[in-house]
N, C-alpha and C positions, 0 to 999 in steps of 0.2 A: 625791506629792500626787494624791489621786484627783480634786481639783477641776482640775487643770491642763487647759488647752485646749492640744491639740498642733496646731501649725502647721507644716507642711512646704513646702519649695519647693527648687528645684535651681538651683544656681549653674550656668549654662550659659556657657561662654567664648564660644560664637559669638553669643549675645544680649547678654551682660553686659559684654563687654569691647568698648568701642568701637575700632575700628582705629586711629583717630588718636591715641589715647592709647597703644595698644601701640607704634605707630610712634614717638611722641616719647620713650618710654622707651628703646626700642631705639637710638634715635640717641644718646641720653644715655650708654647703656652700650656704644655701638660695637658692637652685636651684630645679627645678623639678626633680624627681627621674628618668623621661624618658630621661633627657638630660645626665645621667651619664651611658647610656647603653653601655656595653663593646662588643667587637667583639670576635668570636671564634678564637683560636690560636692553632696550631699544634705544640706540644712540643715534642722535640725529644732528647732524652739522649744517649750519648754515653758512657757506662759504663765499667769499667774495671771488669772482671769476679770476682775478689776477693771483689768486693764491691757490688755484686749483691744483698745482703740483704738490701742495702741503696737506692735503686731505688726509693722506694715509697716515702722515706724522701726527696729526691731531687724533685720528682714530685709534692708532697704536697707544698714544699716551692715555687715552680714555680707558682702552682696555686694561692697561697696565695700573692705573689708578683704582680702577673697579675691582681688581684682583688684589692689589697690594693693600689698599685700606681695608677692603672687605674681609680678607683672611685675618688681619689683626684686630679689627674693631667691629666686626660685625657686617652682615651682607648689607649692601645698599638696598634700602627697603621700597624704593620707588620703582615702577616699571620703565621709565624713561629717563633720560639725559638728553638735554637740548644744548648744544654748545653754537655760540654765535661769534662769528669772525667779523669784527666791525669793519667798515670802509675805512679808507685812508684818512678821511677828515674826521672820523669818529673814534680815533684811537684812545681818546680820554675815557671812552666807555669800555674798553678792554680791561681784563683783569678783575671782574666783578663776579659776584656769586649770589645765587638765590637757590632755593630748594628746588631740585630738578633743572636748573638752569644756570649756565655760566656763560660770560664773555671771554674772549680770548685775545690774542694779539700776536702778529707776525709781521713780517716785512718782506718783499720780493726778494731783497738781497740774500734771504737764507735759502733761496733756491739756486744759487750761483755756486759752481764748483769751488770748493775751498771753505765754504760757509755752511754748507748742508748738515754739518755734524755739530753746528753750535744749537744746543738744546734748547733755545728760549721759548718757542711755541709748546714744546713738550713740558717744561717746567711750569709755564702759565697754566696750562690745562691741567696738570696734575695737582697743582696747588689750589687752584679754584675750585676743583672737584672735591678736595679735602675738606672745603668749608662745609661741605653738605653734612659732614659727621660733626662737627664741633659746634659750629653756629646753627646748622640747621636741625640736626637730631638732638642734641643735647642742650640746644637754646642758650649758649653761651652769650653774654653780653660782650662783644668786641670792644666797645668804647670804654667800659668799666673795667674789664679784665682780659685785656689783650692777649696776655700770655696763654690763656686757655685756647683762644681761637687761633690767633696768628702764631703764637710760639710753638704749640703742640702740632698744629697744622704743618708749620714748616719743618718740624722734626720729621713727620711722617712723610712729607713730600721729599725730603732728602733720603729716607730709607727706600721709598719706592723708586726714585730715580737712580739711586746706585744700584739697586737690585736689578732693575730692568735695563739700563743703559750702561752702567759702569761709570764711564767718564762723562761729565757734564757738558765739557767743551773739548772739540777736537777741531782745531784750525788747520787746514793745509796739510793734514797728515801727522 
C-alpha cells in the first residue's frame, strides 16, 4: 500500500528490559539472569495514515511481547519484526502470523477519549507475535494440535498483557 506510514524502532534489551523484571523471571525459572539475555530487534510498523495516533500503542506492545515471551521462552532469534496494519477494507487479513511478520488490527474509535484504554490493538500484537515461538520456532501444527499453538500462546499472551498493562479493558475511567 503506497499510503503506509513506515515507523521503525529498535528493541534494545539494555533499554527495554528492566533489570528487576529479568531478575524476577530468572528467580522463577531458577536460572542465572545472564542466561536470559535478549537480542536487539528492529521493529518495522507499516501503518495506515488514519491510525497514526496508534503507532506507539503498537510499538509498546511489540516491545512488551519481545521482552515477555523472550525472558520466559528464549530470545526471539530474528533480527527483525515487521507489523502490518491492514486497510479498512482488508481487516480480514488482520490477526495473522508468519515468522518475523504479523498483521494487526485496530479501529479509529480506539483513539477517541474513553476508548483509548481498550487494549485490543495491543492484545492482537502480543498474540500474533507469540505465534513466532510456538508455530514458528517449534513448528507446531496449529491444525492438528491447536492447544500447542493457540492454547499455549493465549496463556503467554495473558501473562505478558497482565505483566505490562495490568487491566485489559478500562472504559471511561
